[in-house]
C-alpha positions in Angstrom: -15.2 92.2 7.0 -15.7 90.5 10.5 -16.5 87.0 10.8 -18.2 84.6 13.2 -17.7 80.9 12.9 -21.1 79.9 14.8 -20.9 76.0 14.9 -17.5 75.0 14.1 -17.9 71.5 15.8 -20.0 70.5 13.0 -16.9 71.1 11.0 -14.4 68.8 12.8 -11.0 68.8 12.7 -10.9 70.9 9.2 -8.2 74.0 8.9 -10.3 77.0 9.3 -7.7 79.5 9.1 -8.6 80.3 5.2 -11.6 82.5 6.5 -8.7 84.9 8.0 -7.7 86.5 4.4 -11.3 87.9 4.4 -11.0 89.7 8.2 -11.1 89.1 11.8 -12.4 85.8 12.4 -14.3 84.5 15.6 -15.0 81.0 16.3 -17.2 79.4 17.9 -17.7 75.6 18.9 -21.7 75.4 19.2 -24.0 78.7 20.1 -26.8 78.5 22.1 -30.0 80.3 21.0 -29.2 82.8 23.7 -26.1 83.6 22.7 -27.0 84.1 18.5 -27.6 88.0 19.1 -24.8 88.3 21.4 -22.0 86.5 18.7 -23.7 88.2 15.5 -23.8 91.5 16.4 -20.8 93.3 14.8 -20.4 90.7 11.8 -20.9 91.2 8.6 -20.3 87.4 7.2 -21.6 84.4 9.8 -20.8 80.9 9.0 -23.8 78.3 10.2 -24.6 75.0 10.0 -27.4 74.4 12.0 -27.6 77.8 14.4 -31.3 79.0 13.5 -31.3 82.5 12.3 -35.1 83.9 12.3 -36.2 87.6 11.8 -35.6 88.1 15.3 -32.2 87.7 14.8 -31.9 89.6 11.7 -33.5 92.8 13.2 -30.8 92.5 16.2 -28.1 92.0 13.7 -28.1 95.2 11.2 -24.5 95.1 9.6 -25.4 91.1 8.9 -24.8 91.2 5.2 -24.1 87.7 4.4 -24.8 83.9 5.7 -22.6 80.9 4.8 -24.7 77.9 5.3 -22.1 75.0 5.8 -24.8 72.3 4.3 -26.9 72.3 1.2 -30.2 72.5 3.7 -31.3 76.2 4.3 -34.4 75.1 6.7 -32.9 77.1 9.7 -32.6 80.4 7.7 -35.9 82.4 7.5 -35.1 83.0 4.1 -38.1 85.2 2.7 -37.0 87.6 5.1 -33.2 87.6 4.9 -34.3 88.4 1.5 -36.6 91.5 2.6 -33.7 92.7 4.6 -30.9 92.7 1.7 -28.9 89.8 3.7 -27.5 87.4 1.1 -27.8 83.6 1.9 -25.1 80.9 0.4 -25.7 77.3 0.7 -23.1 74.6 -0.5 -24.1 71.6 -2.8 -22.2 68.9 -4.2 -19.6 68.3 -1.6 -20.7 65.1 0.1 -21.5 62.9 -3.0 -18.9 60.5 -2.7 -18.9 60.6 1.0 -22.7 59.5 1.5 -22.6 57.1 -1.5 -19.9 55.3 -0.4 -22.0 54.8 3.2 -25.0 53.3 1.8 -23.0 50.9 0.4 -21.3 50.0 3.5 -24.5 50.0 4.8 -26.2 47.8 2.2 -23.6 45.2 2.3 -23.4 45.1 6.2 -26.9 44.0 6.4 -27.0 42.1 2.9 -24.1 40.1 4.0 -25.1 39.6 7.4 -21.4 40.9 8.8 -22.4 41.5 12.3 -23.1 37.4 12.4 -19.7 36.5 10.4 -17.9 38.8 12.6 -19.0 37.2 15.9 -18.8 33.9 14.4 -15.3 33.9 14.1 -14.4 36.5 17.5 -16.6 34.4 20.0 -14.1 31.1 18.9 -17.3 29.2 17.5 -15.1 29.2 14.2 -12.4 27.8 15.7 -14.2 24.4 16.8 -16.0 24.2 13.4 -15.5 20.7 11.4 -15.2 22.7 8.2 -13.6 25.6 6.9 -17.2 28.0 6.0 -20.0 28.4 7.9 -23.7 28.9 6.2 -25.6 29.7 9.9 -26.6 32.8 7.1 -27.7 32.8 3.9 -27.0 36.2 1.3 -27.9 36.7 -1.8 -25.9 38.7 -5.2 -26.7 42.5 -5.3 -26.9 42.0 -9.0 -29.6 40.0 -8.8 -31.7 42.3 -7.3 -33.2 45.6 -8.3 -32.6 48.9 -6.3 -35.1 51.5 -5.7 -33.8 54.9 -4.9 -36.1 57.4 -3.4 -35.0 60.9 -4.6 -32.7 61.0 -8.0 -30.4 64.1 -7.0 -26.8 64.3 -7.2 -26.5 61.3 -4.7 -29.1 59.7 -5.8 -28.1 58.9 -9.0 -24.0 58.1 -8.2 -25.8 55.3 -6.4 -27.4 54.2 -9.2 -24.7 54.2 -11.2 -22.6 52.1 -8.8 -25.4 49.7 -7.9 -25.9 49.4 -11.9 -22.2 48.2 -11.9 -23.0 45.2 -9.7 -25.4 44.3 -12.1 -28.8 45.3 -9.6 -31.3 46.8 -11.9 -32.7 50.3 -10.6 -35.8 52.2 -10.5 -36.4 55.4 -8.6 -39.5 57.6 -7.4 -38.7 61.3 -7.7 -40.2 62.9 -4.4 -40.3 66.3 -6.5 -41.5 65.0 -9.6 -38.9 66.9 -11.5 -36.4 64.6 -11.6 -36.4 62.4 -14.8 -33.9 60.1 -15.5 -34.2 58.2 -18.7 -31.1 55.9 -17.7 -33.4 54.3 -15.0 -37.3 53.5 -14.6 -39.5 55.8 -12.5 -42.0 54.3 -10.6 -44.6 55.5 -8.4 -43.8 55.3 -4.7 -45.8 52.3 -3.8 -44.6 50.3 -7.2 -41.0 51.1 -6.2 -41.5 50.0 -2.8 -43.5 46.5 -3.7 -40.4 45.4 -6.3 -37.3 46.7 -4.8 -34.8 44.4 -2.6 -33.4 47.3 -1.8 -34.8 51.0 -1.0 -32.2 53.6 -0.2 -33.5 57.2 0.3 -31.7 60.6 -0.9 -34.4 63.1 -0.4 -34.6 66.4 1.3 -37.0 67.2 3.9 -39.9 69.3 2.8 -43.9 69.1 2.7 -43.2 66.0 0.0 -41.1 63.8 1.9 -42.2 64.7 5.5 -43.0 61.0 7.1 -43.2 59.9 3.4 -41.9 56.3 4.8 -44.9 54.8 7.5 -46.2 51.7 8.4 -48.5 51.3 5.6 -45.2 52.1 3.2 -43.1 49.8 4.8 -46.0 47.0 4.9 -45.4 47.0 0.8 -41.5 46.0 1.0 -40.5 42.7 0.8 -39.9 40.6 3.8 -36.7 40.3 2.8 -36.0 43.9 1.7 -33.6 46.4 3.3 -34.1 49.8 3.8 -31.5 52.6 4.1 -31.6 56.1 5.3 -29.0 58.7 4.4 -31.9 61.3 3.8 -33.3 63.4 6.2 -34.7 61.5 9.8 -37.9 63.0 9.5 -38.7 60.8 6.1 -39.0 57.4 8.1 -41.6 57.2 11.0 -39.0 56.0 13.4 -41.9 54.0 15.4 -43.3 52.3 12.6 -39.4 51.1 11.2 -38.9 50.0 14.7 -42.0 47.9 15.0 -41.3 46.7 11.3 -37.9 45.5 12.2 -39.1 43.9 15.5 -41.8 41.8 13.4 -39.6 40.9 11.1 -41.6 42.5 8.2 -38.5 43.7 6.3 -34.7 42.2 6.7 -33.5 45.2 7.9 -32.4 49.0 7.9 -29.7 51.0 7.9 -30.1 54.7 9.2 -27.4 57.5 9.7 -30.0 60.7 10.4 -32.8 60.9 13.2 -36.0 63.0 13.7 -34.1 64.6 16.2 -30.2 65.3 16.3 -28.5 64.1 18.6 -30.7 61.0 19.0 -33.3 61.3 21.7 -32.7 58.8 24.7 -36.0 57.0 24.2 -36.4 56.9 20.6 -38.0 53.5 19.7 -34.7 52.8 17.0 -32.5 52.4 20.4 -34.9 49.6 21.5 -35.2 47.2 18.5 -34.7 43.4 19.7 -32.7 42.3 16.9 -30.0 44.9 16.7 -28.2 42.8 13.7 -31.2 44.0 11.4 -30.2 47.4 12.2 -27.6 49.6 12.0 -27.3 53.2 13.2 -24.4 55.8 12.6 -24.6 59.5 14.0 -25.1 61.7 11.2 -22.3 61.0 9.6 -22.3 59.7 5.8 -21.8 62.9 4.5 -18.2 63.7 6.5 -15.8 62.1 5.0 -12.1 63.9 5.5 -12.5 65.1 1.3 -15.8 66.1 1.6 -15.4 68.4 4.6 -12.0 69.9 3.1 -14.6 70.2 -0.2 -17.1 71.9 2.0 -14.4 74.4 3.4 -13.2 75.2 -0.1 -16.6 76.0 -1.4 -17.6 78.4 1.3 -14.4 80.6 0.7 -15.2 80.5 -2.7 -18.9 81.7 -1.4 -17.5 84.4 0.6 -14.7 85.1 -2.3 -17.8 85.8 -4.9 -19.5 87.6 -2.5 -16.7 90.2 -1.9 -15.9 90.8 -5.5 -19.9 91.5 -6.2 -19.8 94.0 -3.3 -16.7 96.0 -5.3 -18.6 95.8 -8.3 
């Protein structure tokens, strides 16, 4: 088999030598739209994260038999047409649960404990001039006395719920699909969840049910002391509305790892938020711990191995 890895840069510094055992492997850091056909042609297997594989590409590359997505989301592949062309598409799930959960709580505590303020208080030299041993410039509260509201109760949402509970936090959730019912936690409708929660943590996929789910109307339902975390998908939260909400102090803060356009555009309203202490942003990296990326590669290799075995049957 001939294999092409189309956007290896999205995998970071992970070891890709394991793919070579399946055949001749070509590795490209990134693939532009006008480079797709040339790079895929002659390959039976491709590995991609974000490169769009549509019907035009499939028609131009008749040798293509397997598309391996180095992610859980499959919206960059025309799945219906792939099925018609008898092209197998395999994604990877469950590799980033621990990594995203860890980043979720890193953001929560960064905002909840006012870490930027206290860090600057010490580093600026102000603490060295203090008459007392501590500082009460910002008051913070314990997670155990709060309600954590989770939007999207999949594997990551459930893990966040478990850890929040271990701090003593009451946990409630909203299922964006309506299918995830977890008897261990209270299921609320979205408006009630937003109104009653101190932390809102988004762990849902982007689809017709979640696109622009959190807009100005929904943000205005939240407590003024509440924190919003989005490590799901950028399009779930209206970015202009969130920026306005933060500037008008309608909520206490937000943590954002995902954006409508990635990389973030220079004119994104979140880059212009006035009180930057209220907002922490990271470059879609919550999923990408070293361990998560290593597991992702293992699962990709397993997908190819299973495909090869099926061919021999």
